[in-house]
N, C-alpha and C positions, 0 to 999 in steps of 0.2 A: 590635471591640473600640476603645476608645478610645486614641487618642495617648497618652502620659505627659506632663504639664506639668512645665516646665521653670522652676524657681525658684530666686533666689540663697538660700543657707541658710549659715550658720556662715561668714560671712566671715574672711580675714584680711587685708584692708586696712580701714581707718580714716580718718575725717579730724573734724576740730574746727573746724566753721566759727564757731560761737560758744561764748565761754566761759559757764560756769555764771554768771557775773557778767553778761555781756551778756542771755541769758535772764531773768534777773532783773529788768533793769531794763526791758526789753520787755514783759515782764509787767505790771510794775509801773504802767508808762507806760499801758497797755492797760486795766487796771482803772481808771486814771483819766479816761481817755477815755469809758468806759461808764457812770462815775457821773455825771459832769460837763458831757461834751458829749452822749452819749447816743447810741442806735442805735434808728434810725425803724424800726418794727413795723407796717403798713399792715394789720392783720389785728385785727378786734375778738375772736376767740378768742385770739390771742397775747397781746393787750392783758389780757383778761381774766386770765390765767395770770400774769402779770408784776404785776398789781394784786393779785391773791389772795396774793403772797406778799412783799407790801410795797416795792416799787419804784416809784418815780417815774412816773407813767403821764399825758402830755397827751393826750387824746383827741382834739384839734384838730389838733395836727402829727403825732399816731400816735408821737412819740418817746417811746422808755423811757430811763430814768436808773436803772441799777441799782447798790447799793453792792457794792465789792468782794466781801465776806464771802460774799456772796449767789450770786457766780459761782462763787466757789472751791467753797463747799460743793455747788453742784449737779455741777459737774465731776467732784466725787469720785465720784459715784453713776454715772458712766458706767464699763462694763465695757470694761476694757482689752485682753483676749481674748475671741474669737468667732470663728467660722467662717463664710464665703459657701459655702452649699450649692450643690451641682451639681444637675441632672438627674441625672446619673450620679453616686453618691456618693464613687468612685474618684476623682473630679476636685473635689474640695471643698478649700475655700482656709482654711489657718487662719491667722487672722491675729494672730500671737504675737510680732512684734517680731524673727522670725529668718525671715522670707521675703519675697523681692522677687518681685511678681507683675506681669507687664505684661496692660494691655489695650486693645481699640480704645478710640476716644474719639468724642465725638461733638458736635454734631450736624451734619454738612457737609451742603451744599444742591447741591453738583455733583459729580459722578462723571468720571474719565477713562475712558473706556469701556475694557473690557479687549480689544476686539476692533476698533473702529475708531480707537481714540486718540483721539476726540473729544471733548471736554469737555461735558457737558450736565446738565441738571436730574436730580435721585436722586428714586428710586421704590420702591414698596414691595419690587420684585424685587430691588433693589438691595441691601436691608437682609436679605433672603432668601440671596442669593448672599453676599454679604460674611462674613454668620454663618458659611456653610457653609465657606468657605476658612479663616476664624480657627478653627473647630472642628477643622481637619486640623494647625492649626499647632503646635507644642509650646510655642513660645516664648509666644504668646497661653493665658494662663490664663483670662480672664474676658472677656466680651464686653459693651461699651457698646452701645446703639443708635447704629450708626455715621453714620447718614445718614437724612435726612428723608424719609419715604414722603410725598412732595408732592401724589401721583396719590391720597389717601386725603383724607376729610373732616377739617377741623383740630381738630374738636371730638373726635374718636377717633384721630387720627393716633398718636397715643403707642400705644395698645392694639392697633392693627394692627400696629406695628413691633415690640411685644412677642411676638406671637404669632407673626409672622415667624422672629424670633430662636430662639424654643424650637423651633419646628419645625426649624429647621436648625443645633442644636447640642446637647450635652449637658453643657456649661460654665455656670460661674456667670452671669446676665444683671443687668447694672447700666443704668440709664437716666438720663439728664438731662431726660427729654422730658416729665413727669408735672407740670404746670401749675396742676391744679385738685384741689378736694375731690373732685369726682365722677370725674375721671380716677383720680385714687389710690384710691378705693373697689374702681373695677371692676378695676383693677390688681391690689388685695389679692386680689380674688376670683380673678381669673386663676392667681396665685401661688400661692393656696391649692389650686386644681385641680391644678398641678403637682406640689405638693409632698405633697397626700394630705388635704387638710384643714386647718382654721385652727392647731389644736395643733400638727401636722405643720411647719407653715409656720413657728410661732416656734421650735419645736426646732431645724429646718433650712432656713433663710429661701434660697430659690432666687432672691430678687430682691431687689436692693437701690437705694435712690435717693441721687443726686449732683444735691443741688440748688445754685443760683448765688445768691448775696447779690446786691443792686444797692448796689455801691458810689457815692461813699463813704458808708459808715455806713448803710447801709439793707438791708432785705429784700424780696422778693416777696409781695405779697399771697396770691398763688395757691400758692406752691410751700409757704410757712409753713404752712397747709392742709392740703395734701398731706402735708406731713412728719409732722404728727400723726397724721394717718390710719396712716400705715405704723408710726411710733413705737409705736403703740396694737396694731399688728398683731404687732408682732415684726420688722418687716423693717429691718435696716441703713438708717441717715440720715446724710449725708455733706452738708456746708454750703461750699461752694467760692467762695472771694475771688480775684478776678481785678483786683484792684486794680492800675493803672498808673502808676508814676514820673510825675508832670508834671501829669496829667491827674485821675484818680480817687484819687489819693496824692500827698503830699508829693514832691519830687524825690531825696531821699535814700533808699537803701534801707532804712535803720532806721524811717524814718518810714512808708513803706509797710508793712512789718511790723506796724506798730502798729493802723493803719487796719485792714489784712486780718485780723489777728487779733481785733481789736475785732468784727468783723462774725462771723466762724468761731465766736468761743468764746461769745457771746452769744446765737447761735441754736440751738448745741449745750446751753446751759444752759437754755433757753427748754424744748427739748424734757424734758432731766432733772426740770426744775419738773414738768412734767405728766404724764412718764412714767418716774419713777426706775427707772434700770438698762436704759433701751431701749439697742439698740446703737446707738452713732453713731461719725463719723470725721470727722477734720479734712481738709479737701480745699482746695488752693490751685494756684494757676497766675498768679502775679504777673508783672508784665512791666514795660515801661518804654516811655512815650510814644516813638516818633521825632519829636523834635521839629521836623525840617524837614518831615513831614507830617502829622502827627497819628495816624498808624497805629498799630497794635497790633502791637508786633514779631514777637512770635512765636520770639524767639530772641536772644541776647545774652549778654553777661557777667553782667548784671545777672538774666535768667532763671536762669542757671545755678546762682548763687549764692542765690537763693530758692528753688530746688528744693533744697538742703542746707538751708538754715536752717530751712524750713518744718518739716520732719522733726524738727529739735531740739526747736521748738516743739509738736508735737504728741507727742510723749514726754514735755514737760515735763508737759502735761496726762495723760499716760497713756490715750492715743487712737491709733487707727491712723489712717494719712495715706494719703489718695489725692491724687496728684500729678501733674500736667501735665509730661510730660517730651518726647514727640517733639512731634508737631503743629507743623513750621517753618513758618517765614513762606515759605521759597522756594515758587514757582511752580511750579515741577516738579523731580522727582527729579533732583538735580545736588549740585554740590559744597558749596554753603551748606546744603542739606539734610542732607548728611553731616557737615558741621562742627556745626551746631546740635543734631540729632538725638543725636551720639557724646557731646559734651561735656554736654548734659543730664542724659541718660540715665546717664552715669557718674557726675554728681554726685549723683544721685539715689539711685543703688545704694550708692554708698561709705557714706552715711550710713544705708542698708537702710530707705528709704520703702517702705511695705507695698503699694502699687498704682502703677503707673505708667502713665500714658494717653497716646494719641496715635498708636500705629502707624497706618501708612498716609494721615493727612490731612496735606495741604499748605495753605499760604496761609493760615496761622492758625487752622487747622479748617475753612476752606471746603471744600477739595476734597480728594474721596477719591482715590486710585491703589492699585490692586494692588500694581504693582510697587514703590511706595515704603512700603508693607506689609511686603512679604517682606525688601526691604533693611534696613528698621529691626529687622525680626526678626534678621536678621544683625550689626546695631548691639548689640541686647540680648545675643545668643550670643558675641560677643568680652567685653563686659563681663562677662558669665557666668563666663567661663573665666577672666578677669584678677582676679575678688574669689577664687578658689580660693587665690591667691596661690603660694607655693612651698612644698613640704613637704618637711621636712627628715627624713628618716630612714635606717635602714641601707640599705633598698630603694633609697630615691631615690639615696642618696651613690655607689651604685653602683661600691663598688670593687672589688668581685670582677669584674665586666666591665672596668673600667680595668685592672685587672691580665693579664685574659686578652688583651684586645687590643694593650695596651702601643703603646710608641712607634710610629708608622708605621702602623699598622693603620686597620683600619676596622669601625665599630660596626653597619654594616647588618643584619649575617646573626646578629648574637649572640643569643641567647635571651633577655637581657635587653630587648632592644631590640622583640622580639615581643611580650614582655610588656606592656611601656608604648606602643607606638607609635601604639594606637588612642586615645593620652589626649592628642596633639598635634593641636592645632585643625587644622581641614579647612573652608575657606571654600566656599559655595555661589556668591556672586556676585562675591567678591574677582577680577580677572584676576592669574592666576600665570603664563601661558602665555608659551613663549618669545616673545620680539618680531615674529619671522617668522611664527608662525601667528597671532597678534592682525593682524599687518597684512595678511593674507591673506584674514582673516574681516571685521575690522574690526566684528564683534559685542561686547557687552558685558552688564555689570549687568543694566542695564533689560531687554536683550533676552530673557535668561535667566529675570528675574523676572518677565516677562510670559509666557513660554512656562510657567513652572512653575504659575502661578495659574491659566492655562487648564486645565492638566493636574489639577489639583487640583478645580477646578469642574468638568470634565467626567467624573471618576471617583469623587470621595470624596461617599459618602452617609452621614450620621452616621444613628445609630439613630433612627428615626421616632416621631414621636407618636401615640399610638393615635388612632386618626381620630374615635374617640367624643370623647374629649378635646380635638381640634382644633374638633370642632363645637362642644363646650360654649364655648370660649373665643371661637367666632363669636358664639355666642348671647348672651355677655355685651357682646361689643361692640354688637349691633347693639340691645340694650336701651335703652344708651346714645345710641345714634344715634334710638331714638325720641323720648328724654326732651329731646333738644337742642330 
Protein backbone atom coordinates (compact mmCIF):
# COMPACT_ATOMS: atom_id res chain seq x y z
CA UNK A 1 0.00 0.00 0.00
CA UNK A 2 1.55 3.36 -1.02
CA UNK A 3 2.25 5.76 1.84
CA UNK A 4 0.07 8.89 1.90
CA UNK A 5 1.38 12.16 0.51
CA UNK A 6 1.66 15.14 2.84
CA UNK A 7 0.65 18.48 1.33
CA UNK A 8 -0.22 21.86 2.78
CA UNK A 9 -3.88 22.77 2.21
CA UNK A 10 -6.26 25.43 3.59
CA UNK A 11 -3.50 27.43 5.31
CA UNK A 12 -4.25 29.81 8.17
CA UNK A 13 -1.08 31.87 7.61
CA UNK A 14 -0.57 34.30 4.73
CA UNK A 15 1.92 36.89 3.49
CA UNK A 16 1.75 39.84 1.10
CA UNK A 17 5.15 40.14 -0.55
CA UNK A 18 4.03 42.30 -3.49
CA UNK A 19 1.08 44.68 -3.62
CA UNK A 20 -1.33 44.57 -6.58
CA UNK A 21 0.29 47.78 -7.81
CA UNK A 22 3.76 46.18 -7.56
CA UNK A 23 2.58 43.22 -9.63
CA UNK A 24 1.00 45.48 -12.24
CA UNK A 25 4.23 47.46 -12.63
CA UNK A 26 6.36 44.30 -12.94
CA UNK A 27 3.92 42.94 -15.55
CA UNK A 28 3.94 46.20 -17.53
CA UNK A 29 7.73 46.38 -17.43
CA UNK A 30 7.93 42.75 -18.55
CA UNK A 31 5.70 43.37 -21.57
CA UNK A 32 7.83 46.40 -22.44
CA UNK A 33 10.96 44.23 -22.40
CA UNK A 34 9.40 41.49 -24.53
CA UNK A 35 8.08 43.98 -27.10
CA UNK A 36 11.01 46.40 -27.32
CA UNK A 37 14.10 44.45 -26.23
CA UNK A 38 12.98 40.98 -27.23
CA UNK A 39 13.70 37.42 -26.15
CA UNK A 40 15.96 35.05 -28.05
CA UNK A 41 14.23 31.90 -29.40
CA UNK A 42 16.94 29.94 -31.26
CA UNK A 43 14.58 27.38 -32.79
CA UNK A 44 13.16 27.52 -36.33
CA UNK A 45 9.92 25.95 -35.11
CA UNK A 46 9.53 28.50 -32.36
CA UNK A 47 10.30 31.38 -34.73
CA UNK A 48 7.70 30.06 -37.19
CA UNK A 49 5.08 30.04 -34.43
CA UNK A 50 5.83 33.61 -33.42
CA UNK A 51 5.91 34.84 -37.01
CA UNK A 52 2.59 33.17 -37.80
CA UNK A 53 0.99 35.14 -34.97
CA UNK A 54 2.33 38.54 -35.93
CA UNK A 55 5.40 38.95 -33.73
CA UNK A 56 8.52 40.65 -35.09
CA UNK A 57 11.09 37.94 -35.77
CA UNK A 58 14.75 38.51 -36.64
CA UNK A 59 15.95 35.29 -38.26
CA UNK A 60 19.59 36.29 -37.96
CA UNK A 61 19.65 37.07 -34.24
CA UNK A 62 16.73 34.71 -33.41
CA UNK A 63 15.23 37.53 -31.32
CA UNK A 64 11.45 37.76 -31.05
CA UNK A 65 9.64 40.99 -30.20
CA UNK A 66 6.01 40.32 -29.41
CA UNK A 67 3.37 42.93 -28.56
CA UNK A 68 1.97 42.85 -25.06
CA UNK A 69 -1.58 42.05 -26.15
CA UNK A 70 -0.34 38.90 -27.91
CA UNK A 71 1.37 37.67 -24.74
CA UNK A 72 -1.64 38.45 -22.58
CA UNK A 73 -4.16 36.80 -24.88
CA UNK A 74 -1.99 33.69 -25.22
CA UNK A 75 -1.58 33.29 -21.47
CA UNK A 76 -5.34 33.45 -20.95
CA UNK A 77 -5.60 30.12 -22.81
CA UNK A 78 -3.45 28.27 -20.23
CA UNK A 79 -5.49 26.08 -17.87
CA UNK A 80 -5.35 27.40 -14.28
CA UNK A 81 -6.03 23.98 -12.74
CA UNK A 82 -5.00 20.46 -13.74
CA UNK A 83 -3.64 17.29 -12.17
CA UNK A 84 -0.19 15.73 -12.21
CA UNK A 85 -1.02 12.03 -12.41
CA UNK A 86 0.87 9.26 -10.66
CA UNK A 87 1.34 5.61 -11.50
CA UNK A 88 -0.87 5.00 -8.46
CA UNK A 89 -3.98 7.21 -8.89
CA UNK A 90 -4.28 7.66 -5.11
CA UNK A 91 -1.09 9.74 -5.34
CA UNK A 92 -2.31 12.12 -8.05
CA UNK A 93 -1.51 15.78 -7.35
CA UNK A 94 -4.18 18.40 -8.12
CA UNK A 95 -2.56 21.74 -8.97
CA UNK A 96 -5.47 23.89 -7.83
CA UNK A 97 -3.81 26.66 -5.84
CA UNK A 98 -4.68 25.05 -2.51
CA UNK A 99 -1.88 22.50 -2.22
CA UNK A 100 1.86 22.79 -1.64
CA UNK A 101 3.81 19.72 -2.72
CA UNK A 102 7.49 18.95 -2.22
CA UNK A 103 9.69 17.14 -4.71
CA UNK A 104 13.29 16.22 -5.29
CA UNK A 105 15.35 18.41 -7.63
CA UNK A 106 17.85 17.83 -10.39
CA UNK A 107 20.16 17.27 -11.78
CA UNK A 108 23.03 16.66 -9.35
CA UNK A 109 26.29 15.20 -10.60
CA UNK A 110 27.74 13.86 -7.34
CA UNK A 111 26.44 11.72 -4.47
CA UNK A 112 27.58 11.43 -0.86
CA UNK A 113 27.56 7.65 -0.62
CA UNK A 114 25.07 6.43 1.96
CA UNK A 115 27.41 3.74 3.32
CA UNK A 116 30.95 5.06 2.85
CA UNK A 117 30.30 8.79 3.22
CA UNK A 118 32.56 9.39 0.21
CA UNK A 119 31.63 11.94 -2.47
CA UNK A 120 31.56 10.36 -5.93
CA UNK A 121 30.08 10.68 -9.44
CA UNK A 122 26.39 9.87 -9.73
CA UNK A 123 25.20 6.77 -11.59
CA UNK A 124 21.99 5.16 -12.83
CA UNK A 125 21.88 3.04 -9.68
CA UNK A 126 21.78 6.24 -7.63
CA UNK A 127 18.79 7.48 -9.64
CA UNK A 128 16.92 4.26 -8.87
CA UNK A 129 17.84 4.16 -5.17
CA UNK A 130 17.01 7.81 -4.53
CA UNK A 131 13.63 7.29 -6.19
CA UNK A 132 12.98 4.31 -3.93
CA UNK A 133 13.72 6.27 -0.76
CA UNK A 134 11.68 9.25 -2.02
CA UNK A 135 8.80 6.90 -2.79
CA UNK A 136 8.69 5.92 0.88
CA UNK A 137 8.80 9.40 2.38
CA UNK A 138 5.35 10.98 2.75
CA UNK A 139 6.69 14.54 2.54
CA UNK A 140 7.94 13.91 -1.03
CA UNK A 141 4.94 14.14 -3.36
CA UNK A 142 6.64 13.94 -6.76
CA UNK A 143 10.06 12.94 -8.00
CA UNK A 144 12.32 14.94 -10.24
CA UNK A 145 15.18 12.98 -11.74
CA UNK A 146 17.55 13.87 -8.86
CA UNK A 147 21.02 13.10 -10.21
CA UNK A 148 22.60 12.43 -13.58
CA UNK A 149 23.14 8.82 -14.69
CA UNK A 150 26.69 9.51 -15.84
CA UNK A 151 27.36 5.86 -16.61
CA UNK A 152 24.74 5.93 -19.41
CA UNK A 153 25.22 7.22 -22.99
CA UNK A 154 24.62 10.99 -23.16
CA UNK A 155 22.12 10.71 -26.01
CA UNK A 156 19.80 8.43 -23.99
CA UNK A 157 20.80 9.26 -20.43
CA UNK A 158 17.56 11.12 -19.70
CA UNK A 159 15.50 8.14 -20.88
CA UNK A 160 17.38 5.65 -18.71
CA UNK A 161 16.81 8.02 -15.78
CA UNK A 162 13.04 8.11 -16.42
CA UNK A 163 12.88 4.32 -16.66
CA UNK A 164 14.80 3.95 -13.38
CA UNK A 165 12.48 6.36 -11.56
CA UNK A 166 9.29 4.74 -12.88
CA UNK A 167 10.59 1.35 -11.79
CA UNK A 168 11.12 2.61 -8.25
CA UNK A 169 8.15 4.82 -7.46
CA UNK A 170 4.40 5.02 -7.94
CA UNK A 171 4.46 8.84 -7.60
CA UNK A 172 4.39 11.50 -10.32
CA UNK A 173 7.66 11.93 -12.24
CA UNK A 174 9.07 15.26 -13.41
CA UNK A 175 12.29 15.78 -15.37
CA UNK A 176 14.50 18.66 -16.43
CA UNK A 177 16.83 16.41 -18.41
CA UNK A 178 15.06 16.31 -21.79
CA UNK A 179 17.12 18.49 -24.11
CA UNK A 180 16.06 17.54 -27.63
CA UNK A 181 13.07 16.73 -29.80
CA UNK A 182 14.30 13.15 -30.23
CA UNK A 183 14.50 12.54 -26.49
CA UNK A 184 11.11 14.19 -26.05
CA UNK A 185 9.39 11.94 -28.57
CA UNK A 186 10.85 8.87 -26.90
CA UNK A 187 9.86 10.07 -23.44
CA UNK A 188 6.29 10.69 -24.62
CA UNK A 189 6.16 7.16 -26.00
CA UNK A 190 7.44 5.81 -22.66
CA UNK A 191 4.95 7.89 -20.67
CA UNK A 192 2.12 6.67 -22.89
CA UNK A 193 3.06 3.09 -22.05
CA UNK A 194 2.99 3.90 -18.34
CA UNK A 195 -0.35 5.71 -18.63
CA UNK A 196 -2.00 3.13 -20.86
CA UNK A 197 -2.05 4.91 -24.22
CA UNK A 198 -1.78 8.36 -25.79
CA UNK A 199 -5.31 9.45 -24.93
CA UNK A 200 -4.98 8.20 -21.37
CA UNK A 201 -1.68 10.10 -21.09
CA UNK A 202 -3.44 13.29 -22.16
CA UNK A 203 -6.11 12.66 -19.53
CA UNK A 204 -3.67 11.59 -16.80
CA UNK A 205 -0.16 12.93 -17.48
CA UNK A 206 2.23 10.74 -15.48
CA UNK A 207 5.18 12.82 -16.67
CA UNK A 208 5.88 16.55 -16.68
CA UNK A 209 8.79 18.63 -17.94
CA UNK A 210 10.62 21.48 -16.23
CA UNK A 211 12.86 23.22 -18.74
CA UNK A 212 15.40 25.94 -18.06
CA UNK A 213 15.55 29.25 -19.86
CA UNK A 214 18.89 30.75 -20.95
CA UNK A 215 19.31 34.03 -19.05
CA UNK A 216 19.37 36.83 -19.77
CA UNK A 217 16.35 36.97 -22.08
CA UNK A 218 17.01 33.74 -23.93
CA UNK A 219 15.75 30.21 -24.47
CA UNK A 220 17.55 26.96 -25.25
CA UNK A 221 16.90 25.53 -28.74
CA UNK A 222 16.64 21.87 -27.76
CA UNK A 223 14.35 22.42 -24.82
CA UNK A 224 12.04 24.65 -26.87
CA UNK A 225 11.47 21.86 -29.37
CA UNK A 226 11.17 19.26 -26.62
CA UNK A 227 8.53 21.45 -24.95
CA UNK A 228 6.50 21.62 -28.15
CA UNK A 229 6.52 17.82 -28.43
CA UNK A 230 5.39 17.48 -24.82
CA UNK A 231 2.67 20.12 -25.13
CA UNK A 232 1.29 18.43 -28.23
CA UNK A 233 0.96 15.20 -26.20
CA UNK A 234 -0.69 16.93 -23.24
CA UNK A 235 2.33 16.64 -20.94
CA UNK A 236 2.60 19.64 -18.58
CA UNK A 237 5.55 21.91 -19.36
CA UNK A 238 7.18 24.57 -17.22
CA UNK A 239 9.99 27.00 -17.96
CA UNK A 240 12.37 27.83 -15.11
CA UNK A 241 14.31 31.05 -14.93
CA UNK A 242 17.47 31.10 -12.83
CA UNK A 243 18.36 34.76 -13.27
CA UNK A 244 21.07 35.98 -10.91
CA UNK A 245 21.29 39.54 -9.59
CA UNK A 246 24.42 41.23 -10.89
CA UNK A 247 25.22 38.76 -13.66
CA UNK A 248 22.28 37.52 -15.74
CA UNK A 249 19.86 40.09 -14.31
CA UNK A 250 20.01 43.59 -12.82
CA UNK A 251 21.35 43.86 -9.29
CA UNK A 252 17.93 45.01 -8.02
CA UNK A 253 15.37 42.40 -7.06
CA UNK A 254 12.58 44.03 -9.06
CA UNK A 255 14.80 44.15 -12.15
CA UNK A 256 15.67 40.50 -11.71
CA UNK A 257 11.96 39.65 -11.53
CA UNK A 258 11.32 41.53 -14.78
CA UNK A 259 14.05 39.69 -16.71
CA UNK A 260 13.07 36.28 -15.34
CA UNK A 261 9.39 36.97 -15.87
CA UNK A 262 10.03 37.92 -19.50
CA UNK A 263 11.83 34.63 -20.09
CA UNK A 264 9.11 32.52 -18.50
CA UNK A 265 5.92 34.12 -19.80
CA UNK A 266 7.27 34.50 -23.34
CA UNK A 267 7.97 30.74 -23.42
CA UNK A 268 4.57 29.90 -21.91
CA UNK A 269 2.88 32.19 -24.43
CA UNK A 270 4.65 30.42 -27.30
CA UNK A 271 3.32 27.07 -26.07
CA UNK A 272 -0.21 28.48 -25.92
CA UNK A 273 0.09 29.93 -29.42
CA UNK A 274 1.10 26.52 -30.72
CA UNK A 275 -1.25 24.38 -28.60
CA UNK A 276 -3.97 26.47 -26.92
CA UNK A 277 -5.01 25.00 -23.60
CA UNK A 278 -1.87 22.92 -23.11
CA UNK A 279 -1.03 22.54 -19.39
CA UNK A 280 1.90 24.77 -18.43
CA UNK A 281 3.45 26.08 -15.24
CA UNK A 282 5.66 28.94 -14.15
CA UNK A 283 9.01 27.86 -12.70
CA UNK A 284 11.65 29.95 -10.97
CA UNK A 285 14.85 29.72 -8.95
CA UNK A 286 16.22 33.25 -9.00
CA UNK A 287 19.18 34.16 -6.83
CA UNK A 288 21.89 36.79 -6.39
CA UNK A 289 25.47 36.39 -7.51
CA UNK A 290 28.05 36.41 -4.75
CA UNK A 291 30.00 39.49 -5.84
CA UNK A 292 33.15 38.24 -4.11
CA UNK A 293 33.37 34.94 -6.00
CA UNK A 294 30.90 35.17 -8.88
CA UNK A 295 29.20 32.08 -7.50
CA UNK A 296 25.56 31.04 -7.52
CA UNK A 297 24.60 31.53 -3.88
CA UNK A 298 21.88 28.89 -3.45
CA UNK A 299 20.51 30.75 -0.44
CA UNK A 300 20.18 34.20 1.08
CA UNK A 301 17.53 36.84 1.72
CA UNK A 302 17.18 37.55 -1.99
CA UNK A 303 16.37 33.89 -2.69
CA UNK A 304 13.74 33.82 0.05
CA UNK A 305 12.04 36.96 -1.27
CA UNK A 306 12.14 35.63 -4.83
CA UNK A 307 10.50 32.42 -3.63
CA UNK A 308 7.49 34.33 -2.37
CA UNK A 309 7.35 36.91 -5.17
CA UNK A 310 7.42 34.33 -7.97
CA UNK A 311 4.25 32.74 -6.68
CA UNK A 312 2.49 36.10 -6.69
CA UNK A 313 3.43 36.48 -10.36
CA UNK A 314 2.30 32.94 -11.19
CA UNK A 315 -1.01 33.65 -9.49
CA UNK A 316 -1.33 36.84 -11.53
CA UNK A 317 -0.99 34.79 -14.73
CA UNK A 318 -3.29 32.13 -13.26
CA UNK A 319 -0.91 29.20 -13.76
CA UNK A 320 0.70 26.84 -11.21
CA UNK A 321 4.23 27.46 -9.92
CA UNK A 322 7.24 25.21 -9.47
CA UNK A 323 9.70 26.90 -7.12
CA UNK A 324 13.30 26.15 -6.21
CA UNK A 325 13.09 26.02 -2.41
CA UNK A 326 15.67 23.73 -0.84
CA UNK A 327 18.96 22.93 -2.66
CA UNK A 328 21.09 24.90 -0.20
CA UNK A 329 24.44 26.32 -1.12
CA UNK A 330 25.99 24.51 1.85
CA UNK A 331 28.62 21.87 1.07
CA UNK A 332 27.34 19.47 3.74
CA UNK A 333 24.30 19.10 6.01
CA UNK A 334 25.02 21.84 8.55
CA UNK A 335 23.65 25.03 10.13
CA UNK A 336 23.80 26.88 6.79
CA UNK A 337 21.70 24.21 5.13
CA UNK A 338 19.19 24.34 7.96
CA UNK A 339 18.82 28.13 7.84
CA UNK A 340 18.63 28.42 4.06
CA UNK A 341 16.23 25.55 3.55
CA UNK A 342 14.00 26.54 6.46
CA UNK A 343 13.58 30.16 5.39
CA UNK A 344 13.22 29.43 1.67
CA UNK A 345 10.63 26.74 2.35
CA UNK A 346 8.64 28.85 4.78
CA UNK A 347 8.51 31.80 2.39
CA UNK A 348 7.41 29.61 -0.52
CA UNK A 349 4.81 27.78 1.56
CA UNK A 350 3.27 30.85 3.15
CA UNK A 351 2.31 32.12 -0.32
CA UNK A 352 1.12 28.62 -1.32
CA UNK A 353 3.56 27.81 -4.12
CA UNK A 354 2.27 24.65 -5.81
CA UNK A 355 5.52 22.72 -6.19
CA UNK A 356 8.70 23.07 -4.11
CA UNK A 357 11.93 21.55 -5.36
CA UNK A 358 15.30 20.61 -3.97
CA UNK A 359 15.13 18.21 -1.02
CA UNK A 360 18.42 16.36 -0.67
CA UNK A 361 20.66 18.58 -2.77
CA UNK A 362 23.71 20.50 -1.54
CA UNK A 363 26.15 23.00 -3.04
CA UNK A 364 23.51 24.66 -5.22
CA UNK A 365 21.99 21.44 -6.64
CA UNK A 366 25.32 19.75 -7.40
CA UNK A 367 25.66 17.12 -4.64
CA UNK A 368 23.05 14.61 -3.42
CA UNK A 369 22.84 13.71 0.28
CA UNK A 370 20.36 11.22 1.72
CA UNK A 371 20.83 12.74 5.15
CA UNK A 372 20.00 16.20 3.81
CA UNK A 373 16.94 14.80 2.04
CA UNK A 374 15.41 13.44 5.22
CA UNK A 375 16.33 16.51 7.26
CA UNK A 376 14.76 18.67 4.54
CA UNK A 377 11.60 16.61 4.89
CA UNK A 378 11.62 17.42 8.61
CA UNK A 379 11.91 21.12 7.77
CA UNK A 380 8.87 20.82 5.50
CA UNK A 381 7.02 18.91 8.22
CA UNK A 382 7.62 21.79 10.66
CA UNK A 383 6.29 24.29 8.12
CA UNK A 384 3.38 21.95 7.34
CA UNK A 385 2.29 22.11 10.98
CA UNK A 386 2.93 25.85 11.26
CA UNK A 387 0.70 26.51 8.25
CA UNK A 388 -2.23 24.94 10.07
CA UNK A 389 -2.18 27.93 12.40
CA UNK A 390 -4.21 27.90 15.60
CA UNK A 391 -7.74 26.54 15.49
CA UNK A 392 -10.10 28.22 17.94
CA UNK A 393 -13.37 26.46 18.79
CA UNK A 394 -15.13 25.03 21.84
CA UNK A 395 -13.04 21.85 21.78
CA UNK A 396 -9.67 23.59 21.41
CA UNK A 397 -10.43 26.25 24.02
CA UNK A 398 -10.62 23.31 26.45
CA UNK A 399 -12.66 25.08 29.13
CA UNK A 400 -14.04 21.81 30.52
CA UNK A 401 -10.54 20.41 30.90
CA UNK A 402 -9.29 23.61 32.52
CA UNK A 403 -12.18 23.50 35.02
CA UNK A 404 -11.51 19.82 35.79
CA UNK A 405 -7.80 20.30 36.46
CA UNK A 406 -7.97 23.68 38.16
CA UNK A 407 -5.13 25.58 39.85
CA UNK A 408 -2.06 23.50 40.65
CA UNK A 409 -3.28 20.41 38.77
CA UNK A 410 -1.83 18.52 35.81
CA UNK A 411 -3.28 17.91 32.34
CA UNK A 412 -1.16 14.87 31.51
CA UNK A 413 -3.73 12.20 32.33
CA UNK A 414 -6.84 14.17 31.35
CA UNK A 415 -9.00 12.68 28.59
CA UNK A 416 -8.78 15.96 26.61
CA UNK A 417 -5.00 15.49 26.46
CA UNK A 418 -5.45 11.91 25.27
CA UNK A 419 -7.75 13.12 22.48
CA UNK A 420 -5.29 15.73 21.23
CA UNK A 421 -1.82 14.55 22.20
CA UNK A 422 -1.06 13.12 18.76
CA UNK A 423 -1.61 16.55 17.23
CA UNK A 424 1.56 17.82 18.92
CA UNK A 425 4.56 17.72 16.62
CA UNK A 426 7.22 15.09 17.32
CA UNK A 427 10.58 15.37 15.52
CA UNK A 428 12.50 12.55 13.91
CA UNK A 429 15.88 14.26 13.85
CA UNK A 430 15.84 17.26 16.18
CA UNK A 431 17.62 16.42 19.42
CA UNK A 432 15.43 16.84 22.51
CA UNK A 433 17.27 14.38 24.77
CA UNK A 434 18.62 15.26 28.19
CA UNK A 435 22.12 16.71 27.99
CA UNK A 436 23.68 13.74 29.78
CA UNK A 437 22.28 11.27 27.24
CA UNK A 438 23.57 13.36 24.33
CA UNK A 439 26.97 13.71 26.03
CA UNK A 440 27.26 9.95 26.44
CA UNK A 441 26.38 9.12 22.82
CA UNK A 442 27.49 12.20 20.86
CA UNK A 443 25.30 11.24 17.91
CA UNK A 444 22.73 13.41 16.19
CA UNK A 445 20.52 14.25 13.22
CA UNK A 446 22.93 13.20 10.46
CA UNK A 447 23.53 9.83 12.10
CA UNK A 448 19.82 9.19 12.57
CA UNK A 449 18.93 10.36 9.05
CA UNK A 450 21.64 8.15 7.54
CA UNK A 451 20.39 5.13 9.48
CA UNK A 452 16.80 5.81 8.44
CA UNK A 453 17.76 6.16 4.77
CA UNK A 454 19.68 2.88 4.92
CA UNK A 455 16.70 1.17 6.53
CA UNK A 456 14.30 2.48 3.86
CA UNK A 457 16.62 1.48 1.04
CA UNK A 458 17.06 -2.01 2.44
CA UNK A 459 13.39 -2.70 3.20
CA UNK A 460 11.10 -0.58 1.02
CA UNK A 461 10.00 -1.85 -2.37
CA UNK A 462 7.24 0.06 -4.20
CA UNK A 463 4.85 -1.73 -6.52
CA UNK A 464 7.07 -2.90 -9.37
CA UNK A 465 6.44 -2.24 -13.03
CA UNK A 466 5.22 -5.16 -15.07
CA UNK A 467 8.40 -6.79 -16.50
CA UNK A 468 6.87 -6.60 -19.99
CA UNK A 469 6.41 -2.84 -19.53
CA UNK A 470 10.02 -2.43 -18.39
CA UNK A 471 11.13 -4.38 -21.46
CA UNK A 472 9.11 -2.05 -23.70
CA UNK A 473 10.71 0.99 -22.10
CA UNK A 474 14.11 -0.57 -22.73
CA UNK A 475 13.17 -1.20 -26.37
CA UNK A 476 12.28 2.47 -26.86
CA UNK A 477 15.61 3.58 -25.40
CA UNK A 478 17.57 1.15 -27.55
CA UNK A 479 15.79 2.37 -30.67
CA UNK A 480 16.91 5.92 -29.88
CA UNK A 481 20.48 4.70 -29.40
CA UNK A 482 20.35 2.95 -32.76
CA UNK A 483 19.46 6.25 -34.45
CA UNK A 484 22.21 8.23 -32.71
